[in-house]
C-alpha positions as CSV (number, residue, x, y, z in Angstrom):
1,M,0.0,0.0,0.0
2,S,1.4,3.4,-1.0
3,R,1.3,6.0,1.7
4,E,1.0,9.8,1.1
5,Y,3.2,12.1,3.0
6,T,3.0,15.8,3.6
7,E,5.1,18.6,5.0
8,N,1.9,20.4,6.0
9,L,1.9,19.5,9.6
10,E,-1.0,21.8,10.3
11,E,-3.1,19.8,7.8
12,I,-2.4,16.6,9.8
13,A,-2.8,18.2,13.2
14,T,-6.3,19.7,12.4
15,Y,-7.6,16.8,10.3
16,G,-11.3,16.1,11.1
17,F,-11.8,19.4,13.0
18,E,-14.6,20.4,10.6
19,S,-16.8,18.0,12.5
20,I,-16.4,20.1,15.7
21,D,-19.0,22.7,16.5
22,P,-17.0,26.0,16.5
23,D,-19.3,27.4,19.2
24,E,-18.8,24.5,21.6
25,T,-16.8,25.3,24.7
26,V,-15.4,23.4,27.6
27,E,-14.4,24.5,31.1
28,V,-11.0,23.4,32.2
29,N,-8.9,23.4,35.4
30,L,-6.6,26.4,35.2
31,K,-3.6,24.6,36.7
32,D,-3.9,21.8,34.2
33,L,-4.2,24.3,31.3
34,M,-1.1,26.1,32.6
35,Y,0.8,22.8,32.7
36,V,0.0,22.3,29.0
37,F,0.8,25.9,28.2
38,S,4.1,25.8,30.0
39,T,5.0,22.5,28.3
40,L,4.5,24.1,24.9
41,Q,6.5,27.1,25.9
42,E,9.4,24.8,27.0
43,Y,9.3,23.1,23.6
44,Q,9.3,26.4,21.8
45,R,12.2,27.7,23.9
46,F,14.2,24.6,23.0
47,L,13.3,24.5,19.3
48,H,13.4,28.2,18.4
49,Q,17.2,28.3,18.9
50,P,19.2,25.8,16.8
51,L,22.1,26.3,19.1
52,H,20.1,24.4,21.7
53,Y,20.2,21.2,19.6
54,K,23.6,21.2,17.8
55,T,23.9,17.4,18.2
56,L,21.5,14.4,18.4
57,E,22.7,14.0,22.0
58,D,21.3,17.5,22.8
59,V,17.9,16.4,21.5
60,H,18.0,13.1,23.4
61,R,18.9,15.0,26.6
62,F,16.0,17.5,26.1
63,L,13.5,14.7,25.4
64,G,14.6,12.2,28.1
65,S,12.0,9.5,28.7
66,V,8.6,9.2,30.0
67,S,10.0,8.2,33.4
68,G,12.4,11.2,33.6
69,N,11.9,14.9,34.2
70,A,12.5,16.1,30.7
71,G,10.5,17.0,27.6
72,F,9.0,13.7,26.7
73,K,7.5,13.3,30.2
74,L,6.1,16.8,30.0
75,L,4.5,16.1,26.7
76,H,3.2,12.7,27.7
77,T,1.6,14.1,30.9
78,S,0.1,17.1,28.9
79,I,-1.6,14.8,26.4
80,H,-2.5,11.7,28.5
81,E,-3.3,13.2,31.9
82,K,-4.1,16.9,31.4
83,I,-5.7,17.4,28.0
84,Q,-7.4,14.1,27.6
85,S,-9.4,14.8,30.8
86,M,-10.5,18.2,29.4
87,M,-12.1,16.7,26.3
88,P,-15.8,16.0,26.2
89,E,-16.7,12.3,25.8
90,H,-18.0,12.7,22.3
91,I,-14.6,14.1,21.2
92,N,-12.7,11.3,23.0
93,D,-15.0,8.9,21.1
94,K,-14.0,10.5,17.8
95,F,-10.4,10.0,18.7
96,D,-11.1,6.4,19.5
97,N,-12.9,6.0,16.2
98,G,-10.0,7.5,14.3
99,D,-12.0,10.5,13.1
100,F,-9.0,12.7,13.6
101,D,-6.4,10.4,12.0
102,S,-5.2,12.0,8.8
103,P,-4.8,9.7,5.8
104,K,-1.5,11.5,5.2
105,L,1.6,10.9,7.3
106,P,4.1,13.6,8.2
107,F,7.1,13.8,5.9
108,Y,9.5,12.6,8.7
109,C,7.7,9.2,8.7
110,N,8.8,8.5,5.2
111,D,11.7,6.1,5.3
112,N,12.5,6.8,1.6
113,R,13.2,10.5,2.1
């Protein structure tokens, strides 16, 4: 099966969003929202400056692992503990059904690049 790849990461990240009511809102815990916001800020701080990741070792050190106190644990916690609990059940159902799974893969998944 031939896969289609794209460099348009926004297209992948927002796939299926047309099915979401633009007027629907949710109420979230401020501390959890701040955790997610601060996680994204930390990724931006690291990635905005190429001098922060001159080597692959720099990237590995930043990411660490899910059991450490580095970037991957922050991201994992943000997604699986903080944001997932903020989502309404019907949206979590859409994730479970694959409604937000883009048929295209990001370019970095292409082993032939």
